N, C-alpha and C positions, 0 to 999 in steps of 0.2 A: 576561176570565177568568170563567167562570160556574161555579156549583155543578153537581155531577153529579146527575143524576136518581136517584130511588131505585132503578130497575132498573140503571142503569150502576154505581151504587155497589155494589150487590149483586154485579154480575159482577167488578167490581174486587177487592173483598174475598174473593170465592170464589177467584180466581186467586192472590191473595197468601197466603191461608190454605193453599193447596196447597203452597207452599214454606215458610212460617214458622209455620203452624198458629195457635194462639191468641195468638201474639206480635204480631199485627196491631195491637193496641191500644197496644203499645209504640212504634209508629211515630207515633202521634197524640199521645199524652200523653208528651212527652219532658221530661227535666229542664231543658233550655234553652228551653222554652216549647211552645205548642200549634202543631201542624202540621195541615194540611188538604190535601185533593186537590181540585184544580180542573181544568176542562176548557177547552181553547182549540183549535179546529180539529181536533176528534176525537183530540187528544192529552191525556193526563192528566198533570198537573204536581203535584209534591209541594213545598209551600211553607209557610214559617212564616206565622202569622197577622200577625205584626209586619211582615214584608216585603209581605204582601198589602195592608196598609193604605196603605203608601207607593205601591204600584202603582196604586191606585184614581185617582190623579191623571193617569194616562196614558190617552189615547184608545184604544179597542179597536182601531181600524184601524191605529194605530202600534205595536200590541203584537206582539212576536215570540215571547218566551219569558219565563218566570219560574220560578225554582226548579229542580227536577230533573225531567226527563221520565221517567215511570215506564213509559209504554207508550202504545198507542194503540187505539182502537176500529176494527174493520174494517167494511167496508160491510155484511157480513152480521151484525154486532152483536157479534162476539166481541172479547175483550180480548187483545191481544198485549203481552207484557211485553218491554220494551227492556233492553239490557245496562246502560244508564245506572242502572238501579234496583239493580245488583248490590251496590254498596258499602252500600246500606241494607238489603238482605235477607240478606247473608252472615252477619252476626253473630247473627241470629235463626233461621237455617236449622235445621229439624228433621232433615233427612237430608242427608248430605254424602258426597261421593266425592273422594278424593285421588288425583291421578295422579302417576306417576313422572315424573322429569325427561325421560326419553327420550320419553314420550308427550304432554308438554305442547305441544310445537310442533305435533303433528298435531291436537290438539284445537283449537289457536288457528287452524289453517287450515280449521276447519269439519268435521272428521272425527269419527266416534264413537270412544269409548273402549274398547279391547279389553281382555280379561283380563290380557294380558302387561303393559299399561300401567297397570293398577289398583294403586295403592299401598295404600290403605285404603278402607274403606266403613263408614259407620254401621251398628252392630248393628241388626238387625230392620228393615232397609229393605225395604219390600214391592216387588214387581215393578210397574212402570209408575208409580212414585212420582216426582214432581218433585224433583230434587235440585240442590244448588249444587255445582259442581265447583271444587276447590281444588288448588293445587300443593302439594308436600310441605312448602313453606315457610309454608303457610297463607295464600297469596295467592289471593284469588277470581279464577277464571279465566272462569267462565260458568255457564250453566244447562244442565240436561239432564233426561232421563227415564231412570230405572233400568230397564234391559232385562232385568235379572234380580234376584231377591231376594238378600239377603246369603248365604242357605244355598245358593242356586244358584250364586253366584259362586265359592264355595270349591271346587266340583267341576266347574267349567266348563273347556272346552278353552282354551288360551292365546290362540286366535284368535277366540274368541267375543266377541261385543259385550256389554259389560256396561252401558254408558250411551249413549244416543242424544243427539246433539248437538242443542241448540236455539239457543243464543246464546253468544257469547264476546267477550272483550275485543279480540280481533283483527279484529272487524268494523269498527272505526274506520278501519283501514288498507284492508281489502278494499272498503269501500263509501265511500270518501273522496269521490268526486264526487257521491254521493247525499246527502251531508250538508250540502252548501252550499245 
């Protein structure tokens, strides 16, 4: 596990700030200790400093994973957020979309959210803003991009797309063979 370069740290924090804004600092300075981001084989892991000290005794070639995988860097240098980061980002999300129970399954199958499936949306959500998608029971379901602003959603056609799908918790089942 190695530290992220300044350039990669900047990319990571820019991506996180699109979802949680200035709350990124709350991920690092937590009441239960300091947390850091480390890179291993193009993947970024979120791990406590205490656990990281224990992991220093493991040889790098025997190392598979440590902490929570937040995402990975692509070959073109972009950062892709993984659904495993959802539980850490959901409490701090600035913009949220809640889907009706009838639309939950469609979202979990990888489809976009239509206006008919929209339960609620955070006030003043701008168009093309990164959002966290929740069920009506406040269970985080995944990530998306708002296809319409809050004002546009109020007057949209019931079949109009209001949120583009990015990632969801159903990926564990759909990509089961890719996770091994």
